[in-house]
C-alpha positions as CSV (number, residue, x, y, z in Angstrom):
1,P,100.9,-83.1,71.9
2,R,98.1,-80.7,72.0
3,P,100.2,-77.8,70.7
4,I,101.0,-79.6,67.7
5,K,97.3,-80.7,67.5
6,S,96.1,-76.9,67.6
7,K,98.9,-76.1,65.3
8,M,97.6,-78.9,62.2
9,K,93.8,-77.6,62.9
10,L,95.0,-73.8,62.3
11,A,96.9,-74.9,59.0
12,I,94.0,-77.2,57.7
13,A,91.6,-74.1,58.2
14,A,94.0,-71.8,56.3
15,L,94.5,-74.2,53.7
16,L,90.9,-74.6,53.1
17,A,90.0,-70.5,53.6
18,T,92.7,-69.8,50.7
19,S,92.0,-72.8,48.2
20,A,88.0,-72.4,48.3
21,A,87.7,-69.3,46.2
22,A,89.3,-71.4,43.6
23,F,87.1,-73.9,43.5
24,A,83.8,-72.8,44.9
25,P,81.1,-73.7,41.8
26,S,79.9,-70.7,40.2
27,P,76.0,-70.2,39.9
28,T,74.5,-72.7,37.3
29,G,72.1,-71.7,34.7
30,R,69.4,-74.3,33.6
31,A,70.3,-77.4,34.3
32,T,70.2,-80.8,32.0
33,T,69.7,-84.2,32.5
34,A,71.9,-84.9,29.6
35,V,74.6,-87.1,30.1
36,R,78.0,-85.1,29.5
37,E,80.1,-87.2,27.5
38,T,81.3,-85.0,24.5
39,V,84.1,-82.4,24.1
40,A,81.4,-79.9,23.9
41,D,79.7,-81.0,27.2
42,L,83.0,-80.4,28.8
43,K,83.5,-77.1,27.6
44,D,80.6,-76.2,28.7
45,M,80.8,-77.4,32.0
46,A,84.5,-76.3,32.8
47,P,83.4,-72.7,33.7
48,K,80.6,-73.7,35.8
49,L,83.0,-75.5,37.9
50,N,85.8,-73.0,37.8
51,P,85.2,-69.7,36.2
52,A,88.8,-68.5,36.5
53,V,90.3,-71.6,34.7
54,G,87.8,-72.5,32.3
55,F,88.5,-75.5,30.0
56,F,91.8,-76.9,30.7
57,D,93.5,-80.3,28.8
58,P,97.1,-79.7,28.5
59,L,97.0,-83.7,28.1
60,D,94.2,-83.4,25.5
61,L,92.4,-86.3,27.3
62,A,89.1,-85.0,26.0
63,D,90.0,-86.1,22.7
64,A,91.4,-89.6,23.8
65,D,90.0,-92.9,22.9
66,F,91.0,-95.5,25.1
67,W,90.8,-99.2,24.2
68,G,89.0,-98.3,20.7
69,V,85.7,-97.7,22.5
70,G,85.1,-94.3,21.1
71,N,85.9,-91.0,22.4
72,E,82.7,-90.4,24.2
73,S,83.0,-93.5,26.2
74,T,86.6,-92.8,27.0
75,I,85.0,-89.3,28.3
76,G,82.9,-91.2,30.3
77,F,85.4,-93.3,32.1
78,L,87.5,-90.3,32.6
79,R,84.4,-88.5,34.5
80,E,83.4,-91.4,36.5
81,A,87.3,-91.7,37.7
82,E,87.4,-88.5,38.6
83,V,84.5,-88.4,40.8
84,K,85.6,-91.7,42.4
85,H,89.0,-90.4,43.2
86,G,87.6,-87.1,44.6
87,R,85.3,-89.0,46.6
88,I,87.9,-91.0,47.8
89,A,90.2,-88.1,48.5
90,M,87.6,-86.3,50.6
91,F,87.3,-89.6,52.9
92,A,91.0,-89.7,53.0
93,F,91.3,-85.9,54.0
94,V,88.9,-86.1,56.8
95,G,90.6,-89.3,57.9
96,Y,94.3,-87.9,57.9
97,I,93.2,-85.0,60.1
98,V,90.8,-87.6,62.3
99,H,94.1,-89.9,62.8
100,A,96.3,-87.2,63.0
101,N,94.6,-85.6,66.2
102,G,94.3,-89.3,67.8
103,I,90.9,-89.6,67.3
104,T,89.7,-93.3,67.4
105,W,86.5,-95.4,68.3
106,P,86.0,-96.3,71.7
107,W,85.9,-100.0,71.0
108,P,89.0,-102.5,70.6
109,M,90.0,-102.7,66.8
110,T,90.2,-106.4,66.5
111,L,87.9,-109.3,68.3
112,D,90.7,-110.3,70.7
113,G,91.1,-106.9,72.0
114,Q,93.7,-105.2,70.4
115,A,93.2,-101.3,70.6
116,F,93.6,-98.5,67.7
117,P,96.8,-97.2,67.0
118,T,97.5,-93.9,68.8
119,G,100.6,-91.5,69.2
120,L,101.2,-92.2,65.2
121,S,101.2,-90.4,61.8
122,P,98.3,-91.4,60.2
123,P,100.5,-93.6,57.4
124,D,102.5,-95.0,60.6
125,A,98.8,-95.7,62.0
126,W,98.0,-97.6,58.9
127,D,101.5,-99.5,58.8
128,A,100.3,-100.3,62.1
129,I,96.8,-102.3,61.7
130,P,96.6,-106.1,61.0
131,D,97.4,-107.6,57.8
132,A,93.5,-108.8,58.1
133,A,92.1,-105.5,58.7
134,K,94.0,-104.2,55.3
135,I,92.5,-107.3,53.4
136,Q,89.0,-106.5,54.6
137,I,89.1,-103.0,53.3
138,F,90.1,-103.6,50.1
139,L,87.5,-106.5,49.6
140,F,85.2,-104.0,51.0
141,V,86.1,-101.3,48.2
142,G,86.5,-104.2,45.4
143,F,82.7,-105.2,45.9
144,L,81.4,-101.6,45.7
145,E,83.3,-101.3,42.6
146,F,82.0,-104.5,41.5
147,W,78.4,-103.5,42.4
148,R,78.8,-100.1,40.7
149,E,79.7,-102.2,37.4
150,V,77.2,-104.7,37.3
151,A,74.1,-103.2,39.1
152,S,73.9,-99.8,37.4
153,E,70.9,-99.7,34.9
154,K,73.2,-97.9,32.3
155,H,77.0,-97.9,32.6
156,Y,78.8,-94.8,32.8
157,M,80.5,-95.5,29.5
158,K,77.6,-96.1,27.5
159,G,75.6,-92.9,28.3
160,G,74.9,-93.7,31.9
161,K,74.9,-91.4,34.7
162,I,78.3,-90.2,36.1
163,G,79.0,-90.6,39.9
164,E,75.9,-92.5,40.4
165,F,76.1,-95.5,42.8
166,P,73.2,-98.2,42.5
167,A,70.7,-99.0,45.3
168,F,71.4,-102.4,47.0
169,D,68.8,-104.9,45.9
170,D,67.0,-106.1,49.0
171,K,67.1,-109.9,47.4
172,Y,70.7,-109.7,48.4
173,I,71.2,-107.2,50.5
174,P,68.4,-106.2,52.9
175,G,67.9,-102.7,54.4
176,G,67.8,-99.8,52.3
177,A,69.9,-97.9,55.1
178,L,73.2,-99.5,53.7
179,N,72.9,-97.7,50.4
180,L,75.5,-95.4,50.1
181,Y,73.6,-92.8,48.5
182,D,70.4,-91.2,50.4
183,P,69.8,-94.1,52.7
184,F,66.9,-92.5,54.2
185,G,65.3,-91.3,51.1
186,R,65.7,-87.6,51.9
187,N,66.8,-86.6,48.5
188,K,63.9,-88.4,46.4
189,G,62.2,-85.3,45.5
190,M,65.5,-83.3,44.3
191,S,65.0,-81.5,41.1
192,D,67.2,-82.0,38.2
193,E,68.4,-78.6,38.7
194,Q,69.7,-79.3,42.5
195,K,71.4,-82.4,41.1
196,E,73.2,-81.2,38.5
197,K,74.3,-78.1,41.1
198,R,75.4,-80.6,43.8
199,L,77.2,-82.7,41.1
200,L,79.5,-79.6,40.4
201,A,80.2,-78.9,43.9
202,E,80.9,-82.5,44.7
203,I,83.4,-82.4,41.8
204,N,85.0,-79.2,43.1
205,N,85.5,-80.7,46.7
206,G,86.9,-83.8,45.5
207,R,89.6,-81.8,43.6
208,L,90.3,-79.6,46.4
209,A,90.9,-82.9,48.5
210,Q,92.9,-84.3,46.2
211,L,95.2,-81.2,46.5
212,G,94.6,-81.5,50.4
213,I,95.6,-85.0,50.4
214,F,98.6,-85.0,48.9
215,G,99.6,-82.0,50.1
216,F,100.0,-83.9,53.6
217,L,101.7,-86.7,52.0
218,C,104.3,-84.6,50.1
219,E,105.0,-82.9,53.5
220,S,105.6,-86.3,55.0
221,K,107.9,-87.4,52.5
222,I,109.8,-84.0,51.5
223,E,109.8,-81.7,54.5
224,G,109.0,-78.0,53.4
225,S,107.9,-79.1,50.4
226,V,104.4,-77.5,51.5
227,P,105.4,-74.4,53.3
228,A,102.1,-74.2,55.2
229,L,102.3,-77.4,56.8
230,K,106.0,-77.1,57.7
231,G,106.6,-78.5,61.6
232,V,102.9,-79.7,61.4
233,I,103.1,-83.0,59.7
234,P,105.6,-85.3,61.0
235,H,108.0,-87.1,58.6
236,Y,107.0,-90.7,57.2
237,D,109.6,-92.9,56.4
238,G,107.4,-95.6,54.4
239,E,105.9,-95.9,50.9
240,V,102.7,-93.5,50.8
241,M,102.1,-95.0,46.9
242,A,102.8,-98.9,48.1
243,P,100.6,-99.3,51.1
244,M,101.0,-102.8,51.5
245,T,104.7,-103.1,51.3
246,T,105.4,-103.1,55.3
247,S,103.1,-106.0,55.6
248,L,101.8,-108.1,52.9
249,F,104.6,-107.9,50.2
250,P,108.2,-108.4,50.8
251,H,110.2,-105.8,51.9
């Protein structure tokens, strides 16, 4: 119903307005192209990301050594993981709002003419799409992960750039417009200072999106757990952390 949609839009705007101040990046000083993969680098970057919190590492992950590869490689892995999770959370946050407001593509969802599910909460809409569609999504994401690992000039655990996604090789995938980053080449002349500032902003946006999407999911499972969303997010009976339990896996 339209009143519910309007209430949800207002709630989203309120959440963003109240949270933005905590996650807005502060002005950066002289940028550097050095890869930030030491504890000292993290401590230098933290106040630029959030001057109110600064360096915060209660689990001592900055001193960890995963798989015996060394501390700097571990930091590279963790920083890459944060950027990836932030990007996916931004997609999820926007996607949740789109589905919650009943917005779909104007064409059928499948080749046999099946329409996109409507009138459902976003998690219920996921459960309603065909298994073949879910498999395609996972295969596509798996390919992107594979390409990131094998096609970068330098791996992110060995001093490579954090968050970089390599361009598709024309020998295998023709068409530069298919590249995920800067498909039209508008940012080729960007300075190192601009790139540094944008990456900090992306990290902050990703952190905020992770809080946002989990706010939606928590309210859908535990009604009233997010007071600002009470009565706005419908209840979901499925398992948000096990997205295949209603289809491919036995249940």
